[in-house]
Every structure is written in structure tokens, then in C-alpha cells.
N, C-alpha and C positions, 0 to 999 in steps of 0.2 A: 487611503492607500489605494494605488492605481490598481485596475484589474487589469491582468494577463489573459483572459478569458473571462467573458462574458457571452451565456447561451439563455435564449429565452424561448420556452414554447416547441424545443425541439421536437419533430415527429418524423417516425420514417416507418414503412408499412414493405412489405414484400406480398404484392397480392391480398390474400385476405390477412395475412399474419402482423399484426402491430409488433414491431420491434421496437419501437420509442415513441411511448406516449405522452408527450408534451415534457421535457424537462427542462429545468433552469438551472444554471449552474452562474458561478461568481467567483473565480478563483483568483486570489491575488498575486501579482509577482513576488517572485524571489520564494514563493512557498512550494512544499510537496500536500498535493492532492490527491487522494486515492480513491479511485470508483470501485466498489467492491461490490462482488456477486457471485453467481455461478456461469457456468458454462451457458451460453442462450439468452442471457439476461439483457444484454444490449451494449454490454461494454465496447467491445469491436467497433460495434455499429457507430456508438458517439467517437470514438478515436477517428475514424475513416470520416467522419463528418468532418469535424474541427478541423482537420488534417487535410480537406479538399479533395480526398481521395474519391466520395461519395456526397452527391446532393441529399441535403433534408428534404423531405416532403411539406414540410413546413415549419415556421419559430425563426429566429433571427439569433444570430451569433457575431461576436467581434472576437479576434484575435489577435493579439499584441496591437491592439487597437485599431485591426482593419477591418473593415466589413466582410464578412466570409463568400457572400454571393456575389459583392460589388467588384471586391479586389483580389480575388485569389492568389494571385502572384504575389502580392505583398505578405499574405499570408504565409505563401511557402517559403518565403525567404526569410522568415524570421523566426522559423519553427525546425526544428528535428524531429523524426519518429522511427521508433525499435519495433517493429511487430511481433507477433508472435513467435513466428519462426524466422529463423537466421536468414539474412539476406544478404549473405558473404557469397565471393566466389570460390569454389572449394579447387578450383584447378588455378587457382592465383596464390600467390603468397600473402602472408598478412599486408606487407607494405606494398605491394604490387596493391591491393584491395582498397588499401587508403588511398593511394596514389590515381586510381580510376576515382575514386570520387572528389579528390581534390581538382580533375579534370573538370568534372560535372560542375565544379564549383566555380570553375574559370579561374583558379588560382595559378598564377604562374609558375614554372617548373621551380623554380628556386622555393618558393613559397610552399609549394605543395610538400617538397621533400623536408624543410623544416617543421611543417605540420604533422607530418607523418610521424618523423622521428621523435617528436612530442608527444604526439598521442601513443605511439608505442611505448614510451618510456612510463606515460602516466597511467597506463594499463595494462603493466608489468609484461609487456609483451616483445621486448627487446630482441631478447634471446630467439623469440619464436618468430620474428620479423622478415626473414627471410624463408622461411619453410611452408610449403602447399600447405593450402588450409587443411586437405585431409586429413592430415597429420596432427592436427588438434583436438583436443577434448571439447567436451560440450559446454564448459566454461569458457573454454579459451575463444570459441567462437562466440560466445554470446558478448564476451567482452570485446572480440573485434568489432564487431555489429553494432556497437553503442559507441564505439571509438569512430567509426563510419560516419555516425549520427551528428557525431561533434565536428567534423572537419570545418564545417560553415562557419561555429561560434553561435550555434542559436541560441537565443535567451527562452526559449520555450521549447520543452521535450516532451513529447509524448512518448511513452513504454508501455506499451500492450503486454502485460504478462511476462514482463523480461527473466523470470526466474524460472518459468513451468519447465519441468523437465531435469532442472540443475540438481545436484547431490547438494547436501547440507551445506559443505565448506565453499563451493562455488556460489552459492546462494549468498551468503554471509559476505563475501568478494562484492558482489554485485551489491549488496547494501551500503557498503561502506563507499563505494564508488558514488553511488546516488545520494548519500549524504553529502560527499565532498562536492558536486555538483551544487547541489542546493545550497549549501554553505558559501559557495562562490557567485550566490545571486542569481542561479537558474530556475525557472518556472517548472517544476515536473508535474506532469500530470500522470498517475500510473494507474494503470486499471489490473486487479488481481485478483483470485480466488482464494488466497491464501491470508487467512484472519491475522495471523500471525506479524504477516509482511505488512500490512495497513498498518497496524498497531506500532512496529517499529519505525517505520517511515514517515508517516503521515501526521501535516499538523491538524489537516481536517479529513473526514472521510464523507463519502456520501455512498449510502445503501442502496443500489438499484436491485428491484426482483421483478420481471416481467413486462421491461419497460419503464416502468415507474420508478421514481426516488420517494424511499419510504422514508428516508429520514436523515440527517447532516447535520455535522457536527464534528466539535476534537473528540478523539477518542474517549476522554474521560467523560466530557457530555452526554455522548452515547450510554457509554456504560453506567450512568448516574440513573439514567432513565429505567434502568432494569431493576427491581427488587431480586434479592435471592445473595445478597451478603452476607457473610456471618464470619465468628472469629473460632475459632478451635482451641480451646484449652486443655493444655494437658498436666497432669496432676499424676505425683510420686504413689499413691495408694488409692484403694478403693473408699476409702474413708473421706478424704479429704476430695473425692470425685463427690460422692454422695451429700457432702455439706454445700460444695458449692451449687450442686442442681436444686435444695430445699433454698438454699440463699436467694438463689436467682430466679427461681420459678418458671424459667423458660429454657426453652433448648432442650436438645435431645444428648443422650450419655449412651456412650458406648464402653461397659462395664470391662471388656476384654482390654480394649486399647486403652482405658483408662481417660478418653478425651470426652469433651461437652463441649455441643456446637450451640452459639448463642447468635441471633440474628441482630447484625448491625450495619450500619453503613461504612464501617471500617474507619471512619475519621476519627481522627487526634482526641476529640474532645469525648465521643461515645467509648475510646477504647482506656481513656485518664478516668471516666467514672467507673467504669467497669473493674479497674483494676483496684481503685479505691474503694468501693464496694466490699471486695473480696479482703482487701488488707485490712478493714477496719474490723473484719470478724473473724482476723487470722486465719483466712484459708489461704494457704498458699500454692502459687500458680508453678509447675515446673518449666511450664512454656507456652508460646502461643504462635499461633499463625494465622494471618489474614486472607480469607477469600474475598476478593471481589468479581462482581460480572465480568467476563471478559468478552471480546466480540463475539463469538460464539453464541454464547448467550444472547447477546445483543439481536444477533441477525435471525436466531431463534422466535425470538419474542415476537420481531416486527413483521415475519415472514411465515411463520408457522412450521417453516421447515429448515433443517439444518443447511450450509451450504454444501458441505462434504458430499451430504447426498444426493442435492440437485446436480453437484458437478460431474458426478459418477452416475447419474442417468442420463 
């Protein structure tokens, strides 16, 4: 599979503060990759380096097949960038913002208007297109910002914390837009401090902590590294709960809730064996739920602290 982004040993420091401490990346074309970490972990610095905004102090990178240091103009022509903060001009209308970006991409007037109309429709902004951006909600501004990024039809898009500050409805709208872009073959490099966002969108996730990559893999691969999964069995009465606890000889029971938690990896084979064991002894189960480690558990296990407390700090 062809790589959209390859980086080896990227380093960046500001005076004595090391921001990136030699990170390696290999991101396939047409994939969604999430760089996960709290504020100050180095996520934005990574995006700024790979998008040619700043230079690395060390290491090498190729973006869209072009060497970052030797051919930055070719890299810029192949990418789009949506930063943490909206880059739209609030004194222009949505349509005018798009036309301005079309001019910067040297599109002809007719082609620019066609592309602007296409993007206003794609991002559900047709009605708001003639209106000044100061009248837009935060979610609308974020959608317009991303639409402006797409004017030049980039095949690689850097989204630096694209849903920070958005309400849940606007966040889910942005998620669907990102899914649609990926389905169209666009490579998405997403940075986020939202664990749920990385889990929902990314095919692969890298965990960045204090400038170092501490883990990388699919969401399921990362979760499987962490112990702590269990099955919670629900019973209709205390007698059945006690029978199950004696039979299984493991887990912790809650006499008030009539539940029993059994450590397990949550796999089909383990669940089938557990239920067959109970069924063989005629112990009826009223219901069950499976808990698997989530990305919050993964992050805490890898770094020794939660991403939310780091971001707040």
C-alpha cells in the first residue's frame, strides 16, 4: 500500500523544551489516522512540520511522495490544513470566503464559483452562503473552514483538533463529513484530545505523550494491550447469584444489584464457555453486559495519567 505520509525521527525543540523527541510515522493513502494526546503533547507541532509551516530540527519526512525539506511547494500543493482555530474572514460572507480561497488557488472565476457552490451544498451551507460569517454558529464556521480547505481538492488533509469547542450535535456533523471524505479516498491526519473521536473515526491511532509516541495501532489493537475487561451477569434473585458465584469461583458480586462481574477478554469463545458452564448447572442468567477497556484505559495505562486531566492542566 502506498504511503501518504512517512516521517522518521522528527524532532523539534524551543530552547531547552523538547516538543517532539524523534517520532516515526507511516500513514497509508486513503486512511484516517489519529494522533491522540493532551494539550502540549506535540500534536500541533507535528501538523505544523508536516504541512511545511515550521521546520523540524531533525529527522526526515515525505508527504504525498515529496520530500518535506527539498520540495515544500509540491507538498503544499497536495495538502489542505484546517487548524485549531477557524481561519475564515468574519467580515465576508461564506460564499466570499470560498471565492477568496479559489482565487488563492488560481482557479478561474467560473470554476471558482462552481467549486464554491459545490462546497456550500456539500457542507449544508447553501442558505447561509450569502450571509456574513459573524451570523454563523460555531459549527457552521467550522464547516466553512473545512470547505475552504477543500477548494483545491487536496488528497491529504490535516485536521488539527477540528471539533474543539463544538457542541455534541456539531461534533457529530463534523464526524460524518470526515467519514465521507475518507470514503472518497482522501487521507485524513487528525489530531484530537477526544478519546471518543479517535475511536469513532480512525483506522489507526498513535498515542503521543510529552513529545514521544508511546503506542500505535488500530483502536482494537490498543485496547487488547490493556487488561481489565469483564462480563457483568445480571440475576433475577439472590439464590441464582450465589449459585453462580460458587460455581465460577471468581469475580465480585453485588448483592443489592444482583450482579456478578467476571474477568474476561470479552471474546465470543470466552462468553460461550461461560454461559455453557452456567447452563450446564441450570443457573439462569437474566442478562449480561460486556465491558472492554476503552481508549481512556489505554491512555492511562500507557502514560500513567488521564488525557482529560492533562488537557485541563
